[in-house]
Backbone as a ProteinNet text record, in pm:
[ID]
protein_1_A
[PRIMARY]
MICQTSKSPNVSDDEPKSSIVRVKPAVNSAILKTVTTKDEVIFYITGSNNDWFEISKIETTDGDIEEAIFEGHDWIHSSLVGLSVASADAKLYAAPRKRAAS
[TERTIARY]
1121	1255.2	1244.7	1310.9	1284.4	1436.1	1482.1	1651.6	1661.2	1735.3	1816.5	1916.9	1952	2094.3	2170.9	2281.2	2388.1	2474.6	2625.4	2671.7	2834.6	2851	3011.1	3084.3	3190.6	3289.6	3346.5	3320.9	3411.9	3243.9	3158.2	3065.7	2989.2	3033.2	2968.3	2784.7	2767.5	2643.1	2518.4	2623.3	2583.9	2561.6	2641.9	2588.5	2524.8	2385.5	2311	2356	2218.5	2294.1	2224.3	2227	2143.1	2103.2	1975.1	1998.8	1900.4	1976.7	1882.4	1783.3	1719	1579.5	1624.4	1641.2	1616.5	1435.5	1373.4	1293.3	1331.3	1471.6	1473.7	1662	1654.7	1763.2	1905.2	1956.2	2055.4	2116.4	2222.5	2322.1	2236.8	2242.5	2180.9	2046.8	1957.9	1830.3	1818	1698.8	1627.7	1632.4	1626.7	1670.2	1508.3	1408.1	1306.7	1289.4	1374.1	1367.6	1529.5	1570.4	1702.5	1664.6	1627.5	1576.2	1780.8	1766.1	1832.3	1770.8	1924.2	1859.2	1978.3	1913.5	2002.2	1947.1	1838.2	1794.9	1764	1822	1803.5	1680.6	1669.4	1584.5	1567.4	1449.2	1411.5	1357.3	1418	1366.1	1241.6	1171.1	1062.2	1126.3	1163.5	1233.5	1126.3	1061.1	1009.3	1018.2	1192.9	1212.6	1381.3	1405.7	1585.3	1609.2	1720.5	1746.2	1941.1	1990.8	2079.3	2194.5	2209.3	2217.8	2195.4	2112	1881.7	1796.8	1797.5	1674.3	1564	1449.6	1333.3	1233	1187.8	1186.3	1007	940	807.3	800	850	861.9	937.5	1001.3	1135.5	1080.9	1091.1	1050.1	1140.4	1153.5	1204.2	1228	1321.4	1261.1	1339.9	1266.5	1289.4	1252.9	1325	1205.9	1110.6	1021.3	907.5	804.7	854.8	760.9	846.6	734.5	798.7	716.2	788.2	723.4	728.7	613	679.5	796.6	847.2	907.3	927.2	894.6	856.6	797.2	666.1	585.6	648.1	617.3	651.6	651.9	721.3	783.9	901	991.7	1124.1	1219.4	1388.9	1494.1	1607.3	1692.6	1804.7	1897.8	2048.5	2143	2169.9	2240.2	2218.8	2370.3	2418	2549.9	2527.7	2372	2299.2	2269	2253.1	2117.4	2172.4	2192.5	2304.8	2164.1	2175.6	2070.8	2116	2016.9	2009.8	1927.5	1979.1	1901.9	1920	1758.3	1767.4	1805.7	1774.9	1800.8	2037.7	2033.8	2214.2	2265.3	2095.4	2131.9	2068.7	2068.1	1973.9	2017.4	1917.8	1964.7	1915.7	1893.7	1853.4	1848.9	1686.2	1706.2	1686.9	1647.7	1722.4	1555.6	1473	1329.7	1192.7	1104.8	1005.9	909	992.9	978.5	1112	1019.2	1170.8	1180.6	1175.1	1262.4	1382.7	1306.4	1461.4	1551.3	1649.8	1789.7	1845.9	1979.8	1981.9	2105.3
-2631.1	-2574.3	-2676.5	-2605	-2642.1	-2636.2	-2769.7	-2759.8	-2831.2	-2803.7	-2915.4	-2965.1	-3017.3	-3149.5	-3089.6	-3098.8	-3013.8	-3145.3	-3035.6	-3044.7	-3121.3	-3262	-3229.5	-3207.3	-3112.2	-3088.5	-3155.5	-3335.9	-3393.5	-3438	-3394.8	-3503.6	-3334.7	-3374.8	-3254.6	-3261	-3179.6	-3125.7	-3243.4	-3353	-3418.3	-3539.5	-3570.7	-3725.8	-3719.9	-3827	-3801.5	-3797	-3748.8	-3722.9	-3848.8	-3958.3	-3988.3	-3963.2	-4003.4	-3920.7	-4073	-4144.4	-4204.2	-4231.2	-4217.1	-4256.9	-4315	-4345	-4459.3	-4422.1	-4533.1	-4532.8	-4505.2	-4449.9	-4446.1	-4339.1	-4310.7	-4203.8	-4291.1	-4306.6	-4451.6	-4524.5	-4498.8	-4600.5	-4757.4	-4786.8	-4910.9	-4894.3	-4830.7	-4879.8	-4901.9	-5017.3	-5028.6	-4918.3	-4925.5	-4828.3	-4818	-4760	-4679.6	-4674.2	-4612.9	-4495.9	-4477.4	-4476.6	-4483.3	-4309.6	-4222.7	-4131.1	-4146	-4112.7	-4070.5	-4014.1	-3844.5	-3759	-3706.5	-3618.1	-3532.7	-3392.4	-3394.4	-3215.9	-3157.3	-3082.6	-3038.9	-3087.8	-3111.8	-3180	-3096.8	-3119	-2929.7	-3109.1	-3094.8	-3143.8	-3104.3	-3151.8	-3052.3	-3131.4	-3064.1	-3100.6	-3076.5	-3186.8	-3164.7	-3238	-3253.5	-3242.5	-3311.7	-3322.2	-3358.6	-3453	-3534.5	-3583.8	-3616.4	-3592.2	-3593.4	-3496.8	-3582.4	-3571.8	-3618.2	-3668.6	-3660.5	-3534.2	-3557.5	-3503.3	-3614	-3544.6	-3587.2	-3490.7	-3600.4	-3512.8	-3577	-3478.4	-3531.8	-3555.7	-3530.3	-3491.8	-3459	-3531.4	-3433.5	-3433.6	-3363.8	-3274.7	-3278.2	-3290.6	-3275.5	-3087	-3047.8	-2955.5	-2890.1	-2919.8	-2888.5	-2827.7	-2659.5	-2514.7	-2489.9	-2467.8	-2440.7	-2564.8	-2674.7	-2831.8	-2904.2	-2885.4	-2941.9	-3096.3	-3188.4	-3329.5	-3391.4	-3433.8	-3528.7	-3664.5	-3704	-3821.4	-3890.9	-3865.5	-3921.5	-3849.8	-3899.7	-3818.9	-3963.5	-3891	-4024.9	-3905.1	-3963.8	-3929.2	-4010.6	-4012.5	-4051.9	-3983.6	-4038	-3992.3	-3935.4	-3901.9	-3904.3	-3799.2	-3836.1	-3769.1	-3693.2	-3575.3	-3441.9	-3411.3	-3490.8	-3442.6	-3426.8	-3508.4	-3518	-3392.9	-3234.5	-3169.5	-3073.9	-2953	-2839.3	-2740.8	-2600.2	-2457.5	-2390	-2396.3	-2226	-2104.4	-2010.7	-1933.6	-1839.6	-1763.3	-1649.3	-1519.7	-1494.9	-1325.1	-1319.6	-1221.6	-1202.5	-1192	-1123.2	-1143.9	-1229.8	-1338.3	-1428.5	-1435.8	-1450.9	-1554	-1625.6	-1688.2	-1866.7	-1889.4	-1869.7	-1845.5	-1938.1	-1922	-2058.8	-2066.7	-2042.3	-2034.2	-1978.4	-2007.8	-1974.1	-1840.9	-1687.8	-1638.9	-1540.4	-1348.1	-1269.6	-1260	-1302.4	-1196.4	-1322.7	-1436.5	-1572.3	-1495	-1532.3	-1543.2	-1559.3	-1522.5	-1472.6	-1568.8
15784.5	15710.5	15593	15466.7	15362.5	15347.9	15289	15211.4	15087.6	15014.9	14899	14921	14830.5	14854.9	14833.2	14922.8	14908.8	14772.6	14720.9	14603	14648.4	14589.8	14626	14542.2	14564	14455.1	14391.8	14401.9	14334	14282.2	14219.2	14149	14110.8	13880.9	13838.2	13810.9	13789.9	13755.3	13705.1	13629.5	13533.6	13566.2	13723.5	13747.2	13818.9	13873.6	13961.1	14105.3	14178.9	14346	14453	14507.3	14555.9	14730	14773.5	14931.9	14927.9	15074.7	15170.2	15291.9	15259.5	15362.9	15434.4	15576	15669.4	15746	15793.8	15920.7	16040.6	16090.9	16231.6	16212.7	16280.9	16276.9	16308.4	16189	16257.7	16130.2	16118.5	15960.9	15946.4	16056.1	16070.8	16044	16064.8	16066.1	15898.1	15850.1	15781	15650.4	15540.2	15414.7	15356.7	15415.5	15321.1	15164.1	15164.3	15050.4	14960.2	14828.7	14756.6	14646.2	14675.9	14546.1	14511.3	14368.2	14269	14161.6	14125.5	14065.8	14028.8	13879.5	13850	13884.7	13907.1	13975	14078.3	14190.2	14242.1	14338.9	14470.2	14529.1	14680.1	14722.2	14803.7	14938.8	15087.8	15187.1	15332	15316.3	15440.7	15525.4	15573	15716.1	15850	15973.3	16001.9	16184.9	16201	16358.3	16269.9	16390.7	16367	16504.3	16564.5	16639.4	16562.8	16688.9	16664.5	16500.5	16447.2	16252.8	16205.4	16300.8	16136.1	16116.7	16019.9	15954.3	15913.7	16063.5	15954.4	15883.9	15798.9	15650.4	15656.7	15574.9	15572.7	15403.2	15345.7	15190.7	15090.3	14976.1	14879.1	14728.1	14715.9	14561.1	14486.4	14326.4	14246.8	14197.6	14157.8	14094.5	13993.3	13854	13774.9	13679.9	13677.2	13667	13713.9	13663.3	13787.4	13796.7	13747.1	13808.4	13912.8	14033.2	14123.9	14187.7	14200.2	14130.2	14266.6	14440.5	14506.9	14490.4	14553.4	14507.4	14620.5	14687.7	14882.9	14916.3	15029	15128.4	15240	15377.9	15476.7	15629.2	15742.3	15819.6	15801.8	15802.3	15794.4	15842.4	15819.8	15886.7	15760	15751.1	15602	15690.5	15712.9	15780.4	15698.6	15818.5	15794.4	15671.8	15671.2	15566.7	15375.4	15368.5	15268.7	15257.9	15305.6	15256.6	15304.2	15226.1	15297.5	15264.2	15291	15298.9	15224.3	15111.4	15044.5	15092.3	15099.1	15104.1	15003.5	15001.7	14843.6	14904	15030.2	15136.1	15160.5	15115.1	15183.8	15270.9	15390.8	15518	15549.3	15538.5	15648.8	15783.1	15845.9	16037.9	16031.2	16083.4	16184	16395.2	16383.2	16505.5	16597.7	16650.9	16802.3	16792.9	16840.3	16798.4	16730.7	16696.6	16597.2	16595.4	16671.9	16668.7	16635	16612.6	16620.5	16749.3	16847.4	16940.6	17014.5	16916.6	16980	16990	17056	16991.5	16893.1	16796.6	16652.4	16637.9
[MASK]
++++++++++++++++++++++++++++++++++++++++++++++++++++++++++++++++++++++++++++++++++++++++++++++++++++++

C-alpha cells in the first residue's frame, strides 16, 4: 500500500512536515530517523501493528521527481499518514483479492 502524509489544518503548505521513523511499533522505541520536508511524502507500507505501519521506503514527490529519503523496514505511527485515492469510487478490500469483502 502506498500512502501520503496527511496535512494538518493548522499547518500551512509552506511549513515543513515531520515524520518520525521508529525501530519498533511503540512510542518509547528508539527514533531511527526524523524526516522533515515541505514536499508531500509517499510511504510504502508493508505491514501493520495496532496504530503503527511498517514501512519499507519513504519518497518525496516534487513534480515528476521521486527521491527515496528512507529505505528499511521500520515503523511510523498511523496518525502521521493520510490516504490519497485517485478514483472517486475507491473500494478497500479485506484481503488482496476481488472477491474479498469490501
